[in-house]
ZANU-182906 format. One record per atom (N, C-alpha, C, O): residue in one letter; x, y, z. Coordinates in steps of 0.1 Angstrom, whole numbers, padded with zeros to 4 digits, always signed. Layout:
AXYZ...
//
This chain:
M+1188+1163+1236M+1187+1165+1222M+1185+1152+1214M+1189+1141+1219Q+1178+1153+1203Q+1176+1141+1195Q+1189+1137+1188Q+1197+1145+1183P+1192+1124+1188P+1205+1119+1181P+1205+1123+1166P+1194+1123+1160V+1216+1125+1161V+1218+1128+1147V+1218+1115+1140V+1225+1105+1144R+1212+1114+1128R+1211+1102+1120R+1223+1102+1110R+1223+1110+1101W+1232+1092+1112W+1244+1092+1104W+1244+1081+1093W+1238+1070+1095G+1251+1084+1082G+1253+1074+1072G+1268+1073+1070G+1276+1083+1071I+1273+1061+1068I+1288+1058+1067I+1291+1056+1052I+1286+1046+1046L+1300+1064+1047L+1303+1063+1032L+1315+1054+1030L+1326+1059+1029S+1312+1041+1029S+1322+1031+1026S+1324+1022+1038S+1321+1025+1049T+1330+1010+1035T+1332+1000+1045T+1347+1000+1049T+1352+0990+1053A+1354+1011+1048A+1368+1012+1051A+1371+1007+1065A+1363+1009+1074K+1383+1001+1067K+1386+0995+1080K+1386+1005+1091K+1381+1002+1102I+1391+1017+1089I+1391+1027+1100I+1377+1030+1105I+1375+1032+1117G+1367+1030+1096G+1353+1032+1100G+1348+1020+1107G+1341+1020+1118R+1350+1008+1100R+1344+0996+1105R+1349+0992+1119R+1341+0987+1127V+1362+0993+1121V+1368+0988+1133V+1369+0999+1145V+1368+0995+1156K+1371+1011+1141K+1373+1021+1151K+1362+1032+1152K+1355+1034+1163V+1360+1039+1141V+1351+1051+1142V+1337+1048+1145V+1330+1053+1154V+1331+1039+1136V+1317+1036+1137V+1313+1029+1151V+1304+1033+1157P+1321+1019+1155P+1318+1014+1168P+1319+1024+1179P+1311+1024+1189G+1328+1034+1179G+1329+1044+1188G+1316+1053+1188G+1311+1056+1198M+1312+1057+1176M+1300+1065+1175M+1288+1058+1180M+1279+1064+1186M+1287+1045+1178M+1275+1038+1182M+1274+1036+1197M+1263+1032+1202K+1284+1039+1204K+1283+1039+1219K+1276+1052+1224K+1272+1052+1235S+1275+1062+1215S+1270+1075+1220S+1255+1076+1218S+1250+1072+1207P+1248+1081+1227P+1233+1084+1226P+1231+1095+1216P+1219+1097+1212L+1241+1103+1212L+1239+1114+1203L+1241+1110+1188L+1238+1118+1179C+1246+1098+1186C+1248+1093+1172C+1240+1081+1169C+1241+1071+1176N+1232+1082+1159N+1224+1071+1155N+1228+1067+1141N+1224+1073+1131V+1236+1056+1140V+1242+1052+1127V+1231+1043+1120V+1228+1032+1125V+1225+1049+1110V+1213+1042+1104V+1216+1035+1091V+1208+1027+1086A+1228+1038+1084A+1230+1032+1071A+1245+1032+1068A+1253+1041+1073V+1249+1023+1060V+1263+1022+1055V+1262+1019+1040V+1253+1012+1035A+1272+1024+1032A+1272+1022+1018A+1285+1017+1013A+1296+1020+1018S+1284+1010+1002S+1296+1005+0995S+1293+1003+0980S+1281+1002+0977R+1303+1004+0972R+1300+1001+0958R+1298+0987+0956R+1293+0983+0945N+1301+0979+0966N+1298+0964+0966N+1287+0962+0976N+1290+0963+0988E+1275+0960+0972E+1264+0959+0982E+1266+0948+0992E+1261+0949+1004A+1272+0937+0988A+1275+0926+0997A+1284+0931+1009A+1282+0927+1020S+1294+0939+1005S+1303+0944+1016S+1295+0953+1025S+1297+0953+1038A+1286+0961+1020A+1278+0970+1028A+1269+0961+1038A+1267+0964+1050R+1263+0951+1032R+1255+0942+1041R+1263+0935+1051R+1258+0934+1063D+1275+0931+1048D+1283+0924+1058D+1287+0934+1070D+1286+0930+1081M+1290+0946+1066M+1293+0956+1077M+1281+0959+1085M+1281+0960+1097A+1269+0960+1078A+1257+0963+1085A+1253+0952+1095A+1249+0955+1106T+1255+0940+1091T+1252+0928+1099T+1262+0928+1111T+1258+0925+1122E+1275+0930+1108E+1285+0929+1118E+1283+0939+1130E+1285+0936+1141L+1279+0951+1126L+1278+0962+1136L+1264+0965+1140L+1261+0973+1149G+1254+0959+1134G+1240+0961+1137G+1235+0974+1132G+1227+0981+1138I+1239+0978+1120I+1234+0990+1113I+1222+0986+1105I+1222+0976+1097P+1211+0994+1106P+1198+0989+1100P+1198+0988+1085P+1192+0979+1079K+1205+0997+1078K+1204+0997+1063K+1217+0996+1056K+1227+1001+1061A+1217+0989+1045A+1230+0988+1036A+1226+0993+1022A+1217+0988+1016H+1234+1002+1017H+1232+1007+1004H+1243+1002+0994H+1254+1001+0998G+1239+0999+0982G+1249+0993+0972G+1256+1004+0964G+1263+1000+0955S+1254+1016+0967S+1261+1027+0960S+1262+1039+0970S+1254+1041+0978Y+1272+1047+0967Y+1274+1060+0975Y+1262+1069+0972Y+1257+1076+0981E+1258+1069+0960E+1247+1078+0955E+1234+1075+0963E+1227+1084+0967D+1231+1062+0965D+1219+1058+0972D+1220+1063+0987D+1210+1067+0992L+1232+1062+0993L+1233+1067+1006L+1230+1082+1007L+1223+1087+1016L+1236+1090+0998L+1235+1104+0998L+1220+1108+0995L+1216+1119+0999A+1213+1100+0988A+1199+1103+0985A+1189+1099+0996A+1177+1102+0995D+1194+1091+1006D+1186+1086+1016D+1181+1098+1025D+1189+1104+1031P+1168+1100+1025P+1162+1112+1032P+1163+1111+1048P+1162+1121+1055E+1166+1099+1052E+1166+1097+1067E+1180+1102+1073E+1181+1105+1084I+1190+1103+1064I+1203+1106+1069I+1206+1121+1069I+1203+1128+1060E+1211+1125+1081E+1215+1139+1083E+1229+1142+1081E+1233+1153+1077A+1238+1133+1085A+1252+1135+1085A+1259+1123+1079A+1255+1112+1081I+1271+1126+1073I+1279+1116+1066I+1292+1115+1073I+1298+1125+1076Y+1297+1103+1075Y+1311+1101+1079Y+1318+1096+1066Y+1314+1085+1061N+1329+1103+1061N+1335+1099+1049N+1349+1094+1052N+1359+1102+1054P+1351+1081+1052P+1365+1075+1053P+1370+1069+1041P+1379+1060+1041L+1366+1074+1029L+1371+1069+1016L+1386+1072+1015L+1391+1080+1022P+1393+1066+1004P+1407+1070+1002P+1408+1085+0999P+1399+1092+0996N+1420+1090+1002N+1423+1104+1002N+1418+1112+0990N+1413+1123+0991H+1420+1106+0978H+1416+1113+0966H+1401+1115+0964H+1396+1122+0956L+1393+1108+0972L+1379+1109+0971L+1373+1117+0983L+1361+1119+0983H+1381+1122+0991H+1376+1130+1003H+1368+1143+0998H+1357+1145+1002V+1375+1150+0989V+1369+1163+0985V+1357+1160+0976V+1346+1166+0978P+1358+1152+0965P+1346+1151+0956P+1334+1145+0963P+1323+1149+0960M+1336+1135+0972M+1324+1129+0978M+1319+1137+0990M+1307+1137+0993T+1328+1145+0996T+1323+1155+1006T+1314+1166+0999T+1304+1170+1004L+1319+1170+0988L+1311+1180+0980L+1298+1174+0975L+1287+1181+0976A+1298+1161+0971A+1285+1155+0967A+1276+1154+0979A+1264+1156+0977A+1281+1150+0991A+1273+1149+1002A+1267+1163+1006A+1255+1164+1010A+1275+1173+1005A+1270+1187+1009A+1259+1191+0999A+1250+1197+1003A+1261+1188+0986A+1251+1191+0976A+1238+1184+0979A+1227+1189+0976A+1239+1173+0986A+1227+1165+0989A+1221+1170+1003A+1211+1164+1008G+1227+1180+1009G+1222+1186+1021G+1227+1178+1034G+1221+1180+1044K+1237+1170+1032K+1242+1162+1044K+1255+1169+1050K+1264+1174+1043H+1255+1170+1063H+1267+1175+1070H+1278+1164+1069H+1274+1152+1068V+1291+1168+1069V+1301+1158+1066V+1312+1159+1076V+1318+1170+1078L+1315+1148+1083L+1327+1146+1090L+1337+1137+1081L+1334+1126+1079C+1347+1144+1076C+1356+1137+1067C+1369+1132+1073C+1375+1140+1081E+1373+1120+1070E+1385+1115+1076E+1397+1123+1072E+1397+1129+1061K+1407+1123+1080K+1419+1131+1077K+1428+1123+1066K+1426+1111+1065P+1436+1130+1058P+1436+1144+1056P+1424+1148+1048P+1419+1140+1040I+1418+1160+1050I+1406+1163+1044I+1407+1164+1029I+1397+1164+1021A+1419+1166+1024A+1422+1167+1010A+1436+1163+1007A+1443+1159+1016I+1441+1163+0995I+1455+1160+0991I+1463+1173+0991I+1475+1173+0994T+1457+1184+0988T+1464+1197+0988T+1454+1208+0994T+1442+1206+0996A+1460+1219+0999A+1452+1230+1004A+1443+1236+0994A+1431+1239+0997A+1448+1237+0981A+1439+1242+0971A+1427+1233+0969A+1416+1238+0966E+1429+1220+0970E+1417+1211+0969E+1408+1213+0980E+1396+1213+0979A+1414+1214+0992A+1405+1216+1004A+1397+1229+1004A+1386+1229+1008E+1402+1239+0997E+1395+1252+0996E+1383+1251+0988E+1374+1259+0989Q+1382+1240+0979Q+1370+1238+0971Q+1358+1235+0980Q+1347+1237+0976L+1361+1230+0992L+1350+1226+1001L+1342+1238+1007L+1332+1237+1012R+1348+1250+1005R+1341+1262+1010R+1327+1264+1003R+1318+1269+1009Q+1327+1259+0991Q+1314+1260+0984Q+1303+1252+0991Q+1291+1255+0990G+1307+1241+0997G+1297+1232+1004G+1295+1237+1018G+1284+1235+1024A+1305+1243+1024A+1305+1247+1038A+1295+1258+1041A+1291+1261+1052S+1291+1265+1030S+1281+1275+1032S+1267+1270+1034S+1258+1277+1038K+1265+1257+1032K+1252+1250+1033K+1251+1240+1045K+1241+1239+1051V+1262+1234+1047V+1263+1223+1058V+1276+1225+1066V+1285+1232+1062L+1277+1217+1076L+1289+1216+1084L+1298+1207+1078L+1295+1196+1074I+1311+1210+1077I+1322+1202+1072I+1333+1203+1081I+1338+1214+1084A+1338+1191+1086A+1350+1191+1095A+1359+1179+1092A+1354+1169+1086E+1371+1180+1097E+1381+1170+1095E+1382+1161+1108E+1381+1166+1119A+1383+1148+1106A+1382+1139+1117A+1395+1137+1124A+1401+1126+1123F+1400+1147+1132F+1411+1145+1141F+1406+1142+1155F+1404+1151+1163M+1404+1129+1157M+1398+1125+1170M+1406+1128+1182M+1400+1129+1193V+1419+1130+1180V+1428+1132+1192V+1424+1144+1199V+1426+1145+1212R+1419+1154+1192R+1416+1167+1199R+1404+1166+1208R+1401+1176+1215H+1397+1155+1207H+1386+1153+1216H+1389+1144+1228H+1381+1143+1237H+1401+1139+1229H+1405+1130+1240H+1409+1138+1252H+1416+1148+1251P+1404+1134+1264P+1408+1142+1277P+1423+1143+1279P+1427+1152+1286Q+1431+1133+1274Q+1445+1134+1277Q+1451+1147+1270Q+1460+1153+1275W+1446+1150+1258W+1451+1162+1251W+1446+1175+1258W+1453+1185+1259H+1434+1174+1263H+1428+1186+1270H+1437+1188+1283H+1439+1199+1287R+1440+1177+1290R+1448+1178+1302R+1462+1184+1299R+1467+1192+1307V+1468+1180+1288V+1481+1185+1284V+1480+1200+1283V+1489+1208+1288R+1470+1205+1276R+1469+1220+1274R+1466+1227+1287R+1472+1238+1289E+1459+1221+1296E+1456+1227+1309E+1470+1228+1317E+1472+1238+1323L+1478+1218+1316L+1491+1218+1323L+1500+1229+1318L+1507+1235+1325M+1500+1230+1305M+1508+1240+1299M+1503+1254+1302M+1511+1263+1305Q+1490+1256+1302Q+1485+1269+1305Q+1487+1273+1320Q+1487+1285+1323S+1488+1263+1328S+1490+1266+1342S+1504+1269+1346S+1507+1274+1357G+1513+1267+1336G+1527+1270+1338G+1535+1259+1345G+1546+1261+1349D+1529+1247+1346D+1536+1236+1353D+1550+1233+1347D+1559+1229+1354I+1551+1234+1334I+1564+1231+1328I+1572+1243+1323I+1581+1242+1316G+1567+1255+1328G+1574+1267+1324G+1571+1272+1310G+1560+1269+1305E+1580+1278+1304E+1578+1283+1291E+1580+1272+1280E+1591+1266+1281L+1571+1271+1271L+1572+1260+1262L+1583+1263+1252L+1584+1273+1246R+1591+1252+1249R+1602+1254+1240R+1601+1245+1228R+1603+1249+1217S+1599+1232+1230S+1599+1223+1218S+1590+1211+1220S+1586+1207+1231I+1586+1205+1209I+1578+1193+1209I+1585+1183+1199I+1590+1187+1189Q+1585+1170+1203Q+1590+1160+1195Q+1579+1149+1193Q+1573+1145+1203V+1577+1146+1181V+1567+1136+1177V+1573+1125+1169V+1580+1127+1160I+1570+1112+1173I+1573+1100+1165I+1560+1092+1163I+1553+1090+1173F+1558+1088+1151F+1546+1080+1148F+1550+1071+1136F+1554+1076+1126S+1549+1058+1138S+1553+1048+1128S+1545+1036+1128S+1539+1032+1139Y+1545+1029+1117Y+1539+1015+1116Y+1547+1009+1104Y+1554+1015+1097F+1544+0996+1102F+1551+0989+1091F+1540+0983+1082F+1532+0975+1085N+1541+0988+1069N+1531+0983+1059N+1538+0983+1045N+1541+0994+1040V+1540+0972+1040V+1546+0970+1026V+1537+0963+1017V+1541+0957+1007D+1524+0964+1020D+1514+0957+1011D+1512+0966+0999D+1507+0977+1000P+1515+0961+0987P+1514+0969+0975P+1499+0973+0971P+1497+0983+0964G+1490+0966+0977G+1476+0968+0974G+1469+0978+0984G+1458+0983+0982N+1477+0982+0994N+1471+0991+1004N+1471+1005+0999N+1481+1009+0993I+1460+1012+1002I+1459+1026+0997I+1470+1035+1002I+1474+1045+0995R+1476+1032+1013R+1487+1040+1019R+1500+1039+1010R+1509+1047+1012N+1500+1029+1002N+1512+1027+0994N+1510+1030+0979N+1517+1026+0970R+1499+1038+0977R+1496+1042+0963R+1498+1057+0962R+1490+1065+0967A+1508+1061+0955A+1511+1075+0953A+1501+1083+0945A+1498+1095+0947D+1494+1076+0936D+1484+1082+0927D+1471+1086+0934D+1464+1094+0928I+1469+1081+0946I+1456+1085+0953I+1459+1091+0967I+1451+1091+0976G+1471+1097+0968G+1474+1104+0981G+1480+1095+0992G+1478+1098+1004G+1487+1085+0988G+1493+1076+0998G+1506+1083+1004G+1510+1094+1000G+1512+1075+1013G+1525+1080+1019G+1523+1084+1034G+1512+1087+1038G+1534+1084+1041G+1534+1087+1055G+1530+1101+1059G+1524+1103+1069L+1534+1111+1051L+1532+1125+1055L+1517+1127+1056L+1512+1133+1066L+1509+1124+1045L+1495+1126+1045L+1488+1117+1055L+1478+1121+1061D+1493+1105+1057D+1485+1095+1065D+1487+1098+1080D+1478+1098+1088I+1500+1100+1084I+1503+1102+1098I+1511+1114+1102I+1511+1119+1113G+1517+1120+1091G+1524+1133+1094G+1514+1144+1097G+1518+1153+1104C+1502+1142+1092C+1492+1152+1095C+1489+1153+1110C+1486+1164+1115Y+1491+1142+1117Y+1490+1142+1132Y+1501+1150+1139Y+1498+1157+1149A+1513+1149+1134A+1524+1157+1139A+1521+1172+1138A+1523+1180+1147V+1516+1175+1126V+1513+1189+1123V+1502+1194+1132V+1503+1205+1138V+1491+1187+1134V+1480+1191+1142V+1484+1191+1157V+1479+1199+1165S+1494+1182+1161S+1499+1183+1174S+1505+1196+1178S+1503+1202+1188G+1514+1201+1169G+1521+1213+1171G+1511+1225+1171G+1512+1234+1180R+1502+1225+1162R+1492+1236+1161R+1483+1236+1174R+1480+1247+1179Y+1480+1224+1179Y+1471+1223+1191Y+1479+1227+1203Y+1474+1235+1212I+1491+1222+1205I+1499+1224+1217I+1504+1239+1218I+1503+1245+1229F+1510+1244+1207F+1515+1257+1207F+1504+1268+1206F+1506+1279+1209E+1492+1263+1202E+1481+1272+1199E+1485+1283+1190E+1483+1295+1192A+1492+1279+1179A+1498+1289+1169A+1500+1281+1156A+1499+1269+1155E+1503+1289+1146E+1506+1283+1133E+1521+1284+1130E+1527+1294+1134P+1527+1273+1124P+1541+1274+1121P+1544+1285+1110P+1535+1288+1102Q+1556+1290+1111Q+1560+1301+1102Q+1568+1295+1090Q+1566+1300+1079R+1576+1285+1092R+1584+1279+1081R+1587+1264+1085R+1586+1261+1097V+1590+1256+1075V+1593+1242+1077V+1604+1237+1068V+1606+1243+1058V+1611+1226+1072V+1620+1220+1064V+1619+1205+1066V+1617+1200+1077T+1621+1197+1055T+1619+1183+1056T+1631+1175+1050T+1639+1180+1042L+1631+1162+1054L+1640+1152+1049L+1631+1140+1046L+1625+1135+1055V+1631+1135+1033V+1622+1125+1029V+1629+1113+1023V+1638+1115+1014D+1625+1101+1027D+1629+1089+1020D+1617+1082+1013D+1607+1079+1020R+1618+1080+1000R+1607+1074+0993R+1609+1060+0989R+1621+1056+0986D+1599+1052+0990D+1600+1038+0986D+1602+1037+0971D+1595+1043+0963P+1613+1030+0967P+1616+1030+0952P+1606+1023+0944P+1605+1026+0932A+1598+1014+0949A+1587+1007+0941A+1574+1015+0942A+1568+1016+0932F+1570+1019+0954F+1557+1025+0955F+1557+1040+0952F+1547+1045+0947G+1568+1047+0954G+1569+1061+0951G+1564+1070+0962G+1564+1082+0961V+1559+1064+0973V+1554+1072+0984V+1565+1074+0994V+1575+1067+0995D+1563+1085+1002D+1573+1088+1013D+1571+1077+1024D+1560+1076+1030R+1581+1070+1027R+1580+1059+1037R+1586+1064+1050R+1583+1059+1061T+1595+1074+1050T+1600+1080+1062T+1602+1095+1059T+1609+1099+1050T+1595+1103+1067T+1596+1117+1066T+1599+1123+1080T+1593+1121+1089S+1610+1132+1080S+1613+1139+1092S+1612+1154+1089S+1615+1158+1077A+1609+1162+1098A+1608+1176+1096A+1611+1184+1108A+1610+1179+1120L+1614+1197+1106L+1615+1207+1117L+1606+1218+1113L+1606+1223+1102M+1598+1222+1123M+1588+1233+1121M+1591+1244+1131M+1592+1242+1143D+1592+1256+1126D+1594+1268+1133D+1581+1275+1136D+1575+1281+1127F+1577+1276+1149F+1565+1283+1153F+1568+1297+1158F+1559+1303+1163G+1580+1302+1157G+1584+1315+1161G+1586+1316+1176G+1582+1307+1183A+1592+1327+1180A+1595+1329+1194A+1603+1318+1201A+1601+1315+1213G+1611+1311+1193G+1620+1301+1198G+1613+1287+1199G+1619+1278+1204R+1600+1286+1195R+1593+1274+1196R+1595+1265+1184R+1593+1269+1172Q+1598+1252+1186Q+1601+1243+1176Q+1594+1230+1177Q+1591+1226+1189L+1591+1223+1166L+1585+1210+1166L+1594+1201+1157L+1596+1205+1145A+1598+1190+1161A+1606+1181+1153A+1598+1168+1152A+1593+1163+1162F+1596+1162+1140F+1589+1149+1140F+1595+1140+1130F+1602+1144+1120T+1593+1127+1132T+1596+1116+1122T+1583+1107+1122T+1578+1103+1132V+1579+1105+1109V+1568+1096+1107V+1573+1086+1097V+1581+1089+1088S+1569+1073+1098S+1573+1063+1089S+1563+1052+1087S+1556+1048+1097T+1561+1047+1075T+1552+1036+1072T+1560+1023+1071T+1553+1013+1068Q+1573+1023+1073Q+1580+1011+1072Q+1591+1010+1083Q+1602+1007+1081S+1586+1012+1095S+1594+1011+1107S+1585+1004+1118S+1573+1002+1116V+1592+1000+1129V+1585+0993+1139V+1573+1002+1144V+1575+1014+1146P+1561+0997+1147P+1550+1005+1152P+1554+1011+1166P+1558+1005+1175Y+1552+1025+1166Y+1555+1032+1178Y+1549+1046+1177Y+1547+1051+1166Q+1546+1052+1188Q+1542+1066+1188Q+1544+1072+1202Q+1543+1065+1212R+1548+1085+1202R+1551+1092+1214R+1551+1107+1211R+1555+1111+1200V+1547+1115+1221V+1548+1129+1220V+1555+1134+1232V+1551+1131+1244Q+1566+1142+1230Q+1574+1148+1242Q+1572+1163+1240Q+1574+1168+1230I+1569+1170+1252I+1567+1184+1252I+1577+1190+1262I+1576+1186+1274L+1586+1198+1258L+1597+1203+1267L+1595+1218+1270L+1593+1226+1261G+1595+1221+1283G+1594+1235+1287G+1607+1238+1295G+1616+1230+1296T+1607+1251+1300T+1619+1255+1308T+1619+1249+1322T+1630+1249+1328K+1608+1244+1327K+1608+1238+1341K+1604+1223+1341K+1605+1217+1352G+1600+1218+1330G+1596+1204+1330G+1592+1199+1316G+1593+1207+1306R+1587+1187+1316R+1583+1181+1303R+1570+1173+1305R+1567+1169+1316I+1563+1171+1294I+1551+1163+1294I+1553+1153+1283I+1557+1156+1272E+1550+1140+1287E+1550+1129+1277E+1537+1123+1276E+1530+1120+1286I+1532+1122+1263I+1519+1115+1261I+1523+1101+1256I+1529+1099+1246E+1519+1091+1264E+1523+1077+1262E+1517+1071+1249E+1525+1066+1241I+1504+1073+1247I+1498+1068+1235I+1490+1079+1229I+1478+1080+1231P+1497+1088+1222P+1490+1101+1218P+1479+1099+1208P+1469+1107+1208F+1480+1090+1198F+1471+1090+1187F+1461+1078+1187F+1449+1080+1185N+1466+1066+1189N+1457+1055+1190N+1454+1051+1204N+1455+1040+1208A+1449+1061+1211A+1445+1059+1225A+1434+1048+1226A+1425+1048+1219P+1436+1038+1235P+1427+1026+1236P+1413+1030+1241P+1412+1039+1250P+1403+1025+1235P+1389+1028+1240P+1385+1020+1252P+1374+1023+1257D+1393+1011+1257D+1389+1002+1267D+1398+1002+1279D+1396+0993+1288S+1407+1011+1280S+1416+1012+1292S+1421+1026+1294S+1420+1034+1284P+1425+1030+1306P+1429+1043+1308P+1441+1047+1300P+1449+1038+1296T+1443+1060+1298T+1456+1065+1292T+1464+1072+1302T+1459+1076+1313R+1477+1074+1299R+1485+1081+1309R+1494+1092+1302R+1498+1090+1290I+1496+1103+1309I+1506+1112+1305I+1515+1114+1317I+1512+1111+1328F+1527+1118+1314F+1537+1119+1325F+1542+1134+1325F+1545+1140+1315V+1544+1139+1337V+1549+1152+1340V+1562+1150+1348V+1562+1144+1358D+1573+1156+1343D+1586+1154+1348D+1593+1167+1350D+1594+1175+1341D+1598+1170+1362D+1606+1182+1364D+1621+1181+1361D+1628+1190+1363G+1625+1169+1357G+1638+1166+1353G+1648+1165+1364G+1660+1166+1362S+1644+1164+1376S+1653+1164+1388S+1661+1151+1389S+1672+1151+1395L+1656+1140+1383L+1663+1128+1383L+1663+1122+1369L+1654+1123+1361H+1674+1116+1366H+1676+1110+1353H+1668+1097+1351H+1663+1091+1361G+1666+1092+1339G+1659+1079+1337G+1644+1080+1340G+1638+1070+1343D+1638+1091+1339D+1624+1093+1341D+1620+1091+1356D+1608+1089+1359R+1630+1090+1365R+1626+1086+1378R+1619+1098+1386R+1613+1095+1396S+1619+1110+1381S+1612+1121+1387S+1598+1123+1380S+1592+1133+1383A+1595+1115+1370A+1582+1117+1363A+1571+1111+1372A+1571+1101+1378R+1560+1119+1372R+1547+1114+1378R+1537+1112+1368R+1535+1119+1358A+1530+1101+1369A+1520+1097+1360A+1506+1103+1363A+1502+1104+1375I+1499+1108+1353I+1485+1112+1355I+1477+1103+1346I+1478+1102+1334E+1467+1096+1352E+1459+1086+1345E+1446+1093+1341E+1439+1100+1350L+1442+1091+1329L+1430+1097+1324L+1419+1086+1323L+1423+1074+1320P+1407+1089+1324P+1396+1078+1324P+1395+1072+1311P+1399+1077+1300V+1388+1060+1311V+1385+1053+1299V+1375+1061+1290V+1364+1064+1295V+1378+1064+1278V+1369+1070+1269V+1371+1065+1255V+1382+1059+1252D+1362+1067+1246D+1364+1063+1232D+1364+1076+1225D+1354+1083+1223Q+1376+1080+1220Q+1378+1093+1213Q+1370+1094+1201Q+1366+1106+1197Y+1367+1083+1194Y+1359+1084+1182Y+1344+1087+1186Y+1337+1094+1178G+1340+1082+1197G+1326+1085+1202G+1325+1099+1206G+1315+1106+1202L+1335+1105+1212L+1335+1119+1216L+1335+1128+1204L+1329+1138+1204Q+1343+1124+1194Q+1343+1131+1181Q+1329+1132+1175Q+1325+1142+1170G+1323+1120+1174G+1309+1120+1168G+1300+1128+1176G+1291+1134+1170E+1301+1128+1190E+1292+1136+1198E+1294+1151+1195E+1284+1158+1194A+1306+1155+1194A+1309+1169+1192A+1303+1174+1179A+1297+1185+1178F+1305+1166+1169F+1299+1169+1156F+1284+1169+1156F+1277+1178+1150S+1278+1160+1163S+1264+1159+1164S+1258+1171+1171S+1248+1176+1167R+1264+1175+1182R+1260+1187+1189R+1260+1199+1180R+1251+1208+1180A+1270+1200+1171A+1271+1211+1162A+1260+1211+1152A+1254+1221+1148V+1257+1199+1147V+1246+1197+1138V+1233+1202+1144V+1225+1208+1137R+1231+1199+1156R+1218+1202+1163R+1218+1217+1168R+1208+1222+1173G+1230+1224+1166G+1231+1238+1171G+1232+1239+1186G+1231+1250+1191A+1236+1228+1192A+1238+1228+1207A+1252+1233+1211A+1254+1237+1222A+1261+1233+1201A+1274+1238+1203A+1280+1241+1190A+1275+1236+1180S+1291+1249+1190S+1298+1252+1177S+1309+1242+1176S+1314+1236+1185L+1314+1241+1163L+1326+1233+1161L+1338+1240+1165L+1341+1252+1161D+1347+1234+1173D+1359+1240+1177D+1369+1240+1165D+1377+1249+1164Y+1368+1230+1157Y+1377+1229+1145Y+1369+1226+1133Y+1365+1215+1130G+1367+1236+1125G+1359+1234+1113G+1367+1234+1100G+1379+1231+1101L+1361+1237+1089L+1368+1236+1076L+1380+1245+1075L+1391+1241+1070E+1380+1258+1080E+1391+1267+1079E+1403+1261+1087E+1414+1263+1082D+1401+1254+1098D+1412+1248+1105D+1418+1237+1096D+1430+1236+1096A+1410+1229+1089A+1415+1219+1081A+1423+1224+1069A+1433+1218+1065I+1419+1236+1064I+1427+1242+1053I+1440+1246+1058I+1450+1245+1051L+1441+1252+1070L+1453+1256+1076L+1463+1244+1078L+1475+1246+1075N+1458+1233+1082N+1466+1221+1084N+1471+1217+1070N+1483+1213+1069M+1463+1217+1060M+1468+1213+1046M+1478+1222+1041M+1487+1218+1034R+1478+1235+1044R+1488+1245+1040R+1502+1241+1045R+1512+1243+1039V+1502+1236+1058V+1515+1232+1064V+1520+1219+1057V+1532+1218+1054L+1511+1210+1054L+1515+1198+1047L+1520+1201+1033L+1530+1195+1028D+1514+1211+1026D+1519+1215+1013D+1533+1221+1014D+1541+1218+1006A+1535+1229+1024A+1549+1235+1026A+1559+1224+1029A+1570+1225+1024L+1555+1214+1036L+1565+1203+1039L+1568+1196+1026L+1580+1192+1024R+1559+1194+1017R+1562+1187+1004R+1570+1197+0995R+1579+1192+0988R+1568+1210+0996R+1576+1219+0988R+1590+1218+0993R+1600+1220+0985S+1592+1217+1006S+1606+1216+1011S+1613+1204+1006S+1625+1205+1004E+1606+1193+1005E+1613+1181+0999E+1618+1184+0985E+1630+1180+0982A+1611+1191+0977A+1615+1195+0964A+1626+1205+0963A+1635+1204+0955S+1625+1215+0972S+1635+1226+0972S+1647+1223+0981S+1658+1230+0979A+1646+1213+0990A+1657+1210+0999A+1661+1223+1007A+1672+1225+1010A+1650+1230+1011A+1653+1243+1018A+1641+1246+1027A+1630+1239+1026W+1642+1256+1036W+1631+1260+1044W+1620+1266+1035W+1623+1273+1025E+1608+1263+1038E+1596+1268+1031E+1587+1276+1040E+1584+1270+1051K+1582+1287+1036K+1573+1295+1044K+1559+1289+1042K+1556+1283+1032I+1550+1290+1052I+1537+1285+1051I+1528+1294+1042I+1517+1292+1040
//
């Protein structure tokens, strides 16, 4: 198949450092242009990564007839308006997570999805380690699935960082709590029925800096998570069944240049001594994500997770925020 011609909407760090370099490794993704409201920034990123064209405005990028698909890594409050603008220009859109700030906002994207493909960039669902976890569970290796525990944290107290700005969708829940939600939905292959949260907000920034939650997936299945933007950097996923457990060592920021590992443990020995490691090959999950979207653009495959999946994820995030306000369980 012919590679899809991509345009990058902004010089955001996630795109410049991770997503775009991953996409450029793939023969199915041809990154032809990048745009910024500051043309010098666009030129700098184009030079750094070897991108042929740099546009000095988002509008110029969307009007570029050479571009077929857009990657949108703008701040959260610009995800929906700029994705809609791209769709109106006839461009398919892979939008960085979270796809919106609320589910109601995400639902506005349906008007664009009738014309082009729109999907949320949860790269983890393209990584072989997550596929292997699902295979192990479906094979019955760990018995009946009971619970999942997710921890994801980093430390960021920069007042200028978009993650610390409440007015544009900052905070830990939207930035990394969305990964905990998608983990449960992916692993249980179900939607949660109700949720309850405990939230600590930064007194200066107003954003949630530590959020913990319990999610009820029904039939005795539970997910507990803690995410924090002001804790030591760490991430782990534990999956507990009636006969064993699975641990994902680096679940979200899987390295693109070294193998990843998951552990399967029957619990026969304490201290993880009965755990066996399964090593997964070196891959770039961002490249795999770009390939999957490109195949869908060409009609060579369908999207496993499209706009409706993104809306479902946002509805869970909405319920988690309602629970903070009500201090009670909230239904999805």
